[in-house]
N, C-alpha and C positions, 0 to 999 in steps of 0.2 A: 371051455376056458381057452382052448387053442384058437377058436374062431374070434373071440374077443381080443386076444393078443395080436392076431394078424390084422384085425381091423384097426387097432391102435397104431401099429407100425405103418400101415398104409396111410392113415390120416396124418401121421407125423411126416411121412415122406412128401405127401401132397402139400403140407404147410411149408416145408423147407423149399420145395420147388417154387411155390408161389412167392415166397420171400426172395428167392434168388432172382426170379423174373422181375419183380418190382424194384429191386435194387441194382440190377445188373444192366447189361448192354441193351436190353429190350426197351428201357425207358428213354424216349426221345429227349426229354429235358436233361436227364443225367448225361446222356451222350453229348448233347450240345454244350453243357457246362464243361465236360471233360475236354471237348474239342477246343473251346475257347481258351483253355489254359495253355494250349500249345501255341508257340509263336507262328504267326501267319506270314506268308511271303508278300513283300511289298517291293515295288521297283524304286530305285533311287538313281540319281546321277551325281557324278563328281563334278562340281562346278569349276569352271575355268574362266579366266579373264580373256576378253576378246573385243573386237570393234563393234560398235552399234551406233545407230542414229536415234536420238530421242527428240521428241517434239514438245515445245511449250505452246499452249493454246491461249489466245487472248481474244476477247470480244472486240470487234472492230466496227467502226462507223465509216461508211463509204461516201465519198463526195467526188464530184467532177473536178478536174484540174482547175477549171474556172467555173465558179458558181456565182453569177452576177445578178444582183437584185436590180430590177428595172423600176426606176422611180421618176415621176414627172419633175421637171425643173420649173414649171409654171402651174398656175391654178386654172381650172376649167372643167368642163364636162366631157366625158368620154364620148366622142362622136362616132368613131369606128374602131372595131377590133378586127385585125386582119389575119389572126392566127387562132388556132385552137390549142387546148391543153395537150402536151405531149408532142406537138408538131416539131419537125426538124427545120431549123431556119439557118440561113447563112448570114454572115456578118454584113450589116447594112440593110438587111431586109426590114420592111416596115412592119411594126407590131401594133401600134395604136395611133389614133389621131384625136387630139384634144381640141375642143371647140371653145374659143373665147373671143368674141368680137372686139374686145379691147385691143388685142395685139394687131388685128387687121387695121383698126382705126389708127393706132400709133404709127403704122407704116404710111398710111395716107397723109397723116398730119406731117410726118417727117418729110415726105416727098413734096408737099406744098411749101414747107419751110425752106426747102432747098431752092425751089423755083423763085420764091420771094428773095432769098439771099442772093441768088444769081442776078436778079434784076437790080438789087442794090449795088452789087459789085460793078455791074455794067454802067450804072448811073455814076458811081464814084469814079470809074475809069474815064468816062466822058468828061467829068469835071477836071480831072488831072490833064487830060489831053487839051482841053480848052484853055486852061490856066497857063500852061507852060509857055506858049508863044507870047502871051501878054507879059509874062515875067521877063522873057528874053528881050522884049522891046522896052522894058522898064515902064510899062503902062501901069502895072500893078506891082505891089510889093511881093518879094520872094516868099514872104511868110504865107501869102495866100496859096502858093504852090505847095508849101510844106503842109499846110492845113488840109489841102485837097488830097495829098499823098497819104497822110495819116488817116484820113477818112476812108480812103480806098483800102488801106491795110485792115482797118476795123471791119469793113464790110467783107473782106476776104476771110477774116477770122470767123465772122458769123457764118459764112458759107461753109467753112471747114467744120464748124460745130454742128451745123444742120446735117452735113453729110455723115458725121459720126453718129448723130441721133438716128439717122435712117439705118445705118449699119446695125446699131443696137436693136432697133425696132424689128428689123428683118431677122436678127438672131433670135429674139424672143418669139417671133412668129414661126421661125423654124423649129422651135421647141414644141410646137403643137403637133409635130410629126415625130413619133418616137420609134427609133429603129434599133435593131439588135446590135450590140457592140461586139459580139463574138458569134462564131458558128457553134450551134449546139441545139439542145432540146428545150422546149418551153415547159415551164412548170405549171402550177395551178393558176387560174385566172379568177381571183376573188372579186373583181369588179366587173360590172356589166355595162352595156350601153346606157348612157345617161347618168352614170355615177359621177359625183363631184369629187375631184381629187386635187391635191396640191403637193408641194415639195415636203410638207410636214406630215403627210398621210402616214399613219403608223405601219400599215402593211404595204409592201411593194405591189406594183401592178402585176408583176410576175417575176419569175427567175429563169434565166437562160443558163443552162449548164453545158459547158464544153467537156464532153466525157470521152474524148479520144484517149485520154489517160485517166485513171482513177486513183485517187488518194485513199488509202486505208489508214484511218487514225485509230490508235490503240494506246492503252496505258499499261505501263510496267512499273512495278514497285522497285525500290532501291536494290533489294536482293536479286531480283530478276535481271536488272540492268547490269549489276556487277558480274553476275554469272555470264551474261551475254558478252560483255566486254572481255572477260577473262579468256573465253574461247576464241574470240575474233582475233585475226592477225593484223598487226600494225602497231605503230608507236603512239599515234594520236587517235582521238575519237573519230576524226575525219577518215583516217586510213582504215580504222576498224569497221566503220560503216561501209566503206567502199569494198572491203574484202569480205564482208559478212556473207553467209550463204543466202541463196534465194529463198524467199518465203512463199507460202501458198495460202489460198483462201478456200474455206468451206462455206458455201452459200447456205441460205436459210432452209433450202429443201434437202440439205445433206449432201449435195453433189459438190465435187471439188472443181473449182474453176481451172480451166486448162492452161491459162497463162501463169507464169511465175512472176513474182514481184521482187522488188529490192527496197530494203530499208534505206531511206535517204536522209532523214533528219531526226533529231532528238532534242527535246527542250533543254535549255541550259541549266535549269534548276528544278528541284522537286517542288511540286505543288503542295503548299503547306496544308491545304484542306484535305487532299486525298492521299498525300504521301507518295505520289507516283510521278513518273516522267511521262510526258506525252510524246509518242513516237509516230512517225509517218512512213508508210511504205507506198510505192508507186507501182501500179500494174497497167500494162497495155490493155486497151479496150476498143480496138479499131472497129469491131462489129457492133459496138453499142449495146452489148448484152447487159452490162451492169449500169444501173442508173443511180444518180445521186439520191441519198437517203436510205439505200439498202443497208442491212446489217449482215454481218458475216463473222466467221471465226478465222483469225489469222494463225497459221501454224509456223512457228519458228524452229528450224531444225538445229540440233547441236550434235556434232560428230564426236563421238567418244572413242578413243583408241583402246582403252583397257577398262572393261566393265564386265560384271558378272551377269549372265542372262539365265533366267529360270522360266519354266512354263507357268502361266497363270494358275493352272490347276494344282500346282505344288503349294499354293498358299490358301489361307483362310483368314477371315476377318472377325475381329471381336472388339466391340466397343470403339469402332472407328480406327482400329489399328490392324496392320497386316502381319501375319505370322507364317512361318514355315517350320517343318520338322527336320532336324539334323540327326543323322544316325551316328551314335557313339561307338567307341571301340567294343563295348559289351553288347552291341546290336540293339540297344535301347534308344528310343527316340526322345529328343528334347526339343521343346517348342522355343523358337527364338523370334523376336520381333525384327522385321525387315522394312526398310523404306524403299519403295519401288516406283518406277516410272513406266507407264504403258508404252509398248513399242508399236510401230505402225502395222505389224502383222496381225494385231488383234488377239494374239494368243500367248504372248510372251511379255515378261517384265525385265527391265534393266534394274539391277539392285544397286541402290546408292549406299546403303549401309546395312549391317547385320550379318553379312556372310563374307567369307574369305575364300580364296582359291584353295581347292582341295577338300572343302566341306562336302559331305555326302548328304544330299537333300532328297527326301522322300517325294515322289512325284505322282503318287496315286493313293486314293483312300484317305486323304488327310482329314476328311470330315468325320471319320469314325475313330481316329487314333487319339490317344491321350498321352500326356507326358509320362515317360517312364515305361511305356509299352515296349516289350521285347518283340522284335520282328525277325523274319528271315529275309535279309536284304538280297535283292536281285538287281545286279548291275544292268543299266541301260544307258542310252545316250540321249542328249538333247535333240539330235537330228532324228533319231528313231521315233520319238514321241511327238514331234512337232508336225502338225498337219501341213501338207504341201499346198501352196497357193494354186488356185485354179488358173 
């Protein structure tokens, strides 16, 4: 009986021990659940207002300061092409020669007409010279002299007309040689030797681009233009454009063009089809790095004196919107929507709305937090958590 009782007590003790282990600290899941119930430490910053530079980016189309289409003024066949695509040419340099025997023939005909008219003038002059003494001696009527003089004037007029025809014929013949009107780079050459061209040909013979300076054309909507003018200094649009900050270009390979540009013009009215203004910035291009037809991104800076800056890692996105967590007085976090603009450092945002100075913003672990989660707030600073530029 004693042995059975002891066995029962031992079995009961073993059961209680097993129950204690399974329900106590030895269970990892139970321990994790208990741990999750405790507030965890999270870093936060107290946001302040300060200066910042934000950039608006616009797709831009680049063109040379002069982009001149070369078209023939006469019809004929391309006899010679003196340049190649992409060649650098100077003003007045020959580009093409057009062959048309008609214009050479017109010059020869005009020259012959001049010789004939000169002979007629000489004959009429001789008639006047011969008639005048006879009139002076009353041998013939003075009307004979007047008639001779009028005939001379008519022949002189014919000579002048022939000379004008020769000038015109030589001008047309000169059009057979086509020269560059500006210094620049030759574009594509869609026509080859022997092609027939005329002044109505749809495609130009080529294009010569003066790219010593480059125009960057871009469109800005009404809101963007108003924002730009609001921050620019000056009373008139002309003054605001003159005082506007320099702009920069990001080329298609992602590199930033080393020269800065200046916005010089803006269209006078909104394009009714696009709802935007056309704007133009000019960039120096002395080394010819940029060619007409390039595409780029124009960056327009805006200098803000009072703006809240937060690290990008303090935000998360949901359904196309950006949110941040604010720490409340009870140490519980609350999600709030913010409107932000990316800053040039690549790791920070300028906050346009959603936060105010003095708010405590969580700057770590925002991806695992939920509204109403209680945390142990740990104060840090924006400087301490912002990576330093290399």
